[in-house]
C-alpha positions as CSV (number, residue, x, y, z in Angstrom):
1,M,0.1,0.5,-0.1
2,N,1.2,3.3,-1.2
3,N,1.4,5.5,1.4
4,C,2.8,8.6,-0.6
5,T,1.4,11.5,-2.3
6,S,2.1,11.2,-5.8
7,G,4.5,14.4,-5.9
8,C,6.2,12.9,-3.6
9,L,10.2,12.5,-4.5
10,T,10.6,9.1,-2.2
11,Q,7.6,7.4,-1.9
12,D,8.9,5.6,1.3
13,H,6.7,7.5,3.6
14,A,5.1,4.6,6.5
15,T,1.9,7.0,6.8
16,Y,0.3,9.9,4.8
17,G,0.5,12.3,7.3
18,Q,4.6,11.5,7.0
19,C,4.3,12.2,3.8
20,L,2.6,15.2,3.3
21,K,5.0,16.7,6.7
22,S,8.0,16.3,4.7
23,K,6.8,18.6,1.7
24,A,6.6,21.3,4.6
25,P,3.7,22.7,3.6
26,K,3.0,26.7,4.5
27,V,1.0,28.8,5.3
28,T,2.3,32.2,2.9
29,T,1.0,36.2,3.0
30,T,1.2,37.8,-0.1
31,D,4.2,39.9,-1.2
32,T,3.3,43.0,-0.5
33,R,6.4,44.4,-2.6
34,K,5.5,42.7,-5.9
35,G,2.1,43.6,-8.1
36,D,-0.3,42.4,-6.8
37,Y,-1.1,45.1,-4.1
38,A,-0.9,47.2,-6.9
39,F,-3.6,45.5,-7.8
40,R,-5.2,44.7,-4.7
41,S,-5.0,49.5,-4.1
42,N,-6.1,49.8,-7.6
43,W,-9.2,47.6,-6.6
44,N,-10.1,49.0,-3.4
45,Q,-10.0,52.2,-5.5
46,E,-12.1,51.3,-8.0
47,I,-14.3,50.3,-5.1
48,K,-14.4,53.4,-3.5
49,E,-15.0,55.9,-5.9
50,Y,-17.6,53.2,-7.6
51,R,-19.6,53.7,-3.5
52,D,-19.5,56.7,-3.9
53,A,-20.7,58.0,-6.9
54,R,-23.3,55.4,-6.6
55,K,-24.5,57.4,-3.3
56,Q,-24.8,60.0,-4.9
57,G,-27.1,58.4,-7.6
58,I,-24.7,58.3,-10.7
59,Q,-24.8,55.0,-12.3
60,P,-20.8,54.5,-14.2
61,K,-21.5,52.1,-17.7
62,S,-19.0,49.6,-15.8
63,S,-16.9,49.7,-12.3
64,S,-13.9,50.7,-14.1
65,L,-12.1,53.7,-12.7
66,S,-11.8,55.9,-15.9
67,D,-15.8,55.0,-16.3
68,I,-16.5,55.6,-13.0
69,R,-14.4,59.4,-13.3
70,Q,-16.3,59.9,-17.0
71,A,-20.3,59.4,-15.1
72,V,-18.7,62.1,-12.4
73,S,-17.4,64.6,-14.6
74,A,-20.8,64.0,-16.6
75,S,-22.8,64.2,-13.5
76,R,-20.7,67.8,-12.0
77,S,-20.7,69.6,-15.4
78,I,-24.8,69.2,-15.6
79,D,-25.1,69.2,-11.8
80,Q,-27.5,66.4,-12.4
81,A,-26.6,62.6,-11.5
82,V,-26.0,60.4,-15.0
83,T,-26.5,56.9,-16.1
84,L,-24.0,55.9,-18.7
85,T,-24.3,52.8,-20.9
């Protein structure tokens, strides 16, 4: 009976648990020095601006930052909430 995972290099562990432990699994967090931080930061900004626009009755074409800002700008120029499609 094989107690190892299919990716085990040695295939000689007494139990499945020993095999998993030998792979040294660990929980990691996102490295903020890489692009993921910028992505999350931009996403959070889009969500914030979208919510603010919707609170004012503005309906952007999409939740992208450029569409949100275009809808807010159009609303300000006519001093009325707009719906862009």
